[in-house]
VOBA-1610 file (N, C-alpha, C; in pm, whole numbers, padded with zeros to 5 digits, always signed):
BEGIN
Met+10599+15113+13071Met+10623+14974+13040Met+10535+14928+12924Ala+10412+14979+12917Ala+10322+14938+12809Ala+10376+14980+12674Thr+10445+15094+12668Thr+10502+15141+12542Thr+10608+15044+12493Thr+10692+14997+12582Thr+10796+14902+12544Thr+10734+14774+12491Arg+10635+14723+12560Arg+10571+14600+12516Arg+10503+14621+12381Ser+10436+14734+12365Ser+10370+14765+12239Ser+10471+14773+12126Ser+10583+14839+12150Ser+10686+14851+12047Ser+10743+14714+12011Ala+10761+14631+12111Ala+10814+14497+12085Ala+10716+14417+12002Ala+10588+14427+12035Ala+10487+14352+11959Ala+10479+14402+11816Ile+10487+14533+11798Ile+10481+14588+11664Ile+10603+14544+11584Ser+10718+14534+11648Ser+10837+14490+11575Ser+10828+14343+11536Ile+10752+14265+11608Ile+10733+14124+11575Ile+10650+14111+11447Leu+10548+14194+11432Leu+10462+14185+11314Leu+10539+14207+11184Pro+10624+14311+11173Pro+10701+14323+11049Pro+10794+14203+11026Ala+10848+14147+11133Ala+10933+14028+11119Ala+10850+13913+11064Leu+10728+13899+11113Leu+10639+13797+11062Leu+10609+13822+10915Ala+10579+13947+10882Ala+10550+13981+10742Ala+10670+13951+10654Ala+10788+13987+10699Ala+10909+13963+10620Ala+10931+13814+10598Ser+10911+13734+10701Ser+10933+13591+10683Ser+10828+13531+10591Val+10707+13583+10594Val+10603+13535+10503Val+10639+13572+10360Leu+10689+13693+10340Leu+10724+13739+10207Leu+10842+13662+10150Leu+10937+13627+10235Leu+11056+13557+10188Leu+11025+13417+10137Val+10937+13348+10204Val+10910+13211+10164Val+10791+13198+10071Gly+10705+13299+10067Gly+10584+13290+09985Gly+10493+13184+10041Cys+10368+13214+10056Cys+10276+13120+10118Cys+10164+13085+10023Ser+10127+12961+10026Ser+10012+12917+09949Ser+09948+12801+10022Ala+09826+12772+09985Ala+09754+12662+10048Ala+09659+12601+09948Ser+09626+12476+09970Ser+09527+12405+09890Ser+09427+12343+09986Val+09299+12362+09957Val+09196+12313+10048Val+09084+12250+09968Asn+09039+12135+10013Asn+08924+12070+09951Asn+08800+12138+10006Ile+08720+12199+09917Ile+08601+12273+09961Ile+08473+12193+09942Gly+08485+12069+09902Gly+08367+11986+09882Gly+08286+12035+09764Ser+08156+12025+09774Ser+08072+12061+09660Ser+08031+12208+09660Thr+08077+12286+09758Thr+08042+12428+09760Thr+08133+12505+09665Ala+08091+12625+09629Ala+08170+12708+09539Ala+08247+12815+09616Lys+08265+12792+09746Lys+08338+12888+09827Lys+08389+12822+09954Met+08484+12890+10019Met+08537+12846+10146Met+08490+12945+10252Ser+08444+12898+10365Ser+08394+12989+10469Ser+08507+13077+10521Ser+08470+13194+10567Ser+08568+13289+10620Ser+08639+13230+10743Asp+08567+13154+10825Asp+08629+13092+10943Asp+08733+12989+10904Lys+08700+12905+10806Lys+08795+12803+10760Lys+08917+12870+10697Leu+08894+12975+10618Leu+09005+13048+10556Leu+09097+13106+10662Ala+09040+13169+10764Ala+09120+13229+10872Ala+09204+13123+10943Thr+09143+13007+10969Thr+09215+12899+11037Thr+09332+12849+10953Ile+09309+12830+10825Ile+09414+12779+10736Ile+09528+12879+10722Val+09495+13007+10705Val+09599+13111+10694Val+09680+13116+10823Ala+09615+13111+10939Ala+09686+13114+11067Ala+09779+12993+11081Glu+09730+12874+11043Glu+09812+12753+11052Glu+09932+12761+10959Arg+09913+12810+10837Arg+10023+12821+10740Arg+10126+12923+10786Leu+10078+13037+10840Leu+10171+13138+10890Leu+10255+13082+11005Ala+10190+13011+11096Ala+10263+12952+11209Ala+10366+12851+11160Ala+10327+12767+11066Ala+10419+12666+11013Ala+10535+12730+10937Thr+10506+12836+10863Thr+10608+12902+10783Thr+10707+12981+10867Thr+10656+13049+10971Thr+10742+13137+11050Thr+10801+13071+11173Gly+10746+12955+11213Gly+10793+12890+11335Gly+10745+12962+11460Arg+10647+13050+11447Arg+10591+13123+11560Arg+10456+13061+11596Pro+10403+13098+11714Pro+10270+13047+11751Pro+10165+13092+11649Lys+10058+13016+11643Lys+09949+13046+11550Lys+09890+13183+11583Pro+09890+13276+11487Pro+09837+13410+11513Pro+09684+13413+11507His+09627+13520+11562His+09482+13539+11554His+09452+13607+11420Ile+09380+13536+11334Ile+09345+13586+11201Ile+09193+13591+11189Thr+09142+13698+11129Thr+09000+13705+11095Thr+08989+13742+10947Cys+08890+13684+10883Cys+08863+13714+10742Cys+08718+13759+10733Pro+08691+13870+10664Pro+08558+13929+10665Pro+08454+13858+10578Glu+08499+13775+10485Glu+08404+13714+10392Glu+08452+13578+10347Asp+08359+13499+10295Asp+08394+13370+10237Asp+08480+13394+10112Leu+08560+13295+10077Leu+08646+13304+09959Leu+08583+13223+09846Ala+08541+13292+09740Ala+08478+13225+09625Ala+08582+13143+09550Ala+08542+13028+09503Ala+08630+12937+09428Ala+08638+12983+09283Lys+08695+13099+09262Lys+08709+13156+09128Lys+08848+13217+09117Val+08924+13176+09018Val+09061+13225+09000Val+09061+13377+08996Gly+09153+13436+09071Gly+09166+13581+09076Gly+09090+13647+09189Thr+08999+13574+09253Thr+08923+13631+09365Thr+09019+13664+09478Thr+09002+13781+09539Thr+09086+13821+09652Thr+08999+13861+09771Thr+09058+13852+09888Thr+08998+13904+10010Thr+09110+13950+10101Arg+09076+14033+10197Arg+09174+14082+10293Arg+09141+14029+10431Cys+09235+13960+10490Cys+09220+13912+10626Cys+09303+14001+10717Lys+09285+13984+10848Lys+09357+14068+10942Lys+09420+13983+11052Leu+09549+14004+11074Leu+09621+13941+11183Leu+09623+14042+11297Thr+09579+14001+11416Thr+09578+14090+11531Thr+09673+14035+11637Ala+09768+14119+11680Ala+09865+14080+11783Ala+09803+14099+11921Ala+09868+14045+12022Ala+09818+14052+12159Ala+09799+14196+12206Asp+09880+14289+12154Asp+09869+14429+12197Asp+09764+14507+12117Gly+09698+14441+12022Gly+09596+14507+11943Gly+09644+14562+11810Ser+09775+14560+11786Ser+09825+14605+11656Ser+09784+14503+11550Thr+09772+14549+11426Thr+09720+14462+11321Thr+09811+14461+11198Leu+09796+14357+11121Leu+09870+14340+10997Leu+09773+14281+10895Gly+09760+14344+10781Gly+09672+14294+10677Gly+09734+14177+10604Val+09651+14085+10559Val+09695+13969+10483Val+09604+13957+10360Thr+09663+13964+10242Thr+09586+13952+10118Thr+09586+13806+10073Val+09468+13755+10043Val+09451+13617+09997Val+09397+13623+09854Lys+09458+13544+09763Lys+09415+13543+09624Lys+09407+13400+09572Val+09295+13366+09512Val+09277+13232+09455Val+09366+13220+09332Ser+09452+13119+09333Ser+09544+13099+09220Ser+09492+12995+09120Ser+09417+12896+09169Ser+09357+12797+09080Ser+09248+12721+09154Val+09160+12662+09075Val+09055+12576+09129Val+09057+12450+09046Glu+09070+12335+09113Glu+09076+12206+09046Glu+08970+12116+09107Gly+08854+12109+09044Gly+08744+12029+09098Gly+08699+12088+09231Asp+08710+12006+09338Asp+08672+12051+09472Asp+08788+12114+09548Gln+08899+12137+09482Gln+09020+12188+09546Gln+09039+12335+09510Ile+09052+12421+09612Ile+09081+12562+09588Ile+09225+12587+09633Asn+09303+12648+09546Asn+09443+12680+09575Asn+09453+12832+09584Phe+09520+12878+09689Phe+09533+13022+09705Phe+09669+13060+09760Asp+09710+13181+09730Asp+09833+13239+09782Asp+09793+13349+09879Phe+09880+13376+09975Phe+09854+13490+10063Phe+09984+13558+10099Lys+09971+13688+10126Lys+10087+13771+10154Lys+10052+13872+10260Ala+10135+13882+10362Ala+10115+13979+10468Ala+10167+14116+10423Asp+10104+14222+10472Asp+10151+14356+10443Asp+10293+14376+10497Asp+10361+14476+10442Asp+10497+14506+10486Asp+10502+14573+10622Thr+10399+14651+10658Thr+10401+14723+10784Thr+10273+14699+10862Ala+10285+14705+10993Ala+10172+14685+11084Ala+10107+14819+11117Ser+09982+14812+11157Ser+09911+14929+11208Ser+09912+14921+11359Pro+09944+15030+11427Pro+09946+15025+11574Pro+09806+15004+11631Ala+09802+14960+11754Ala+09674+14937+11821Ala+09598+15068+11833Ala+09466+15061+11819Ala+09381+15179+11837Ala+09372+15206+11986His+09377+15333+12021His+09370+15368+12165His+09238+15421+12201
//
């Protein structure tokens, strides 16, 4: 039974990735007077945007580092499904306007299965 559930969860991640790719995702965030956005805030915003874009519940996203407010800066976040399978999400700063950081993000095409 666990194999079926795992397969179903893994099939959901590519569907999520496909829907993210089809609509293209971007976000704009006021970062105040700092020159970066915290990794926690970035993870929350990416999760909220993915949920809004796909119509699915907010996924669990983690980002390993703060996002510098510099055009072209990239980081890789990770979406983790309930079964432990993961999907990478690339975040790239597209523009910075004063205290506003604008970024695009794109989920990978394929998921990685859960580690056993």
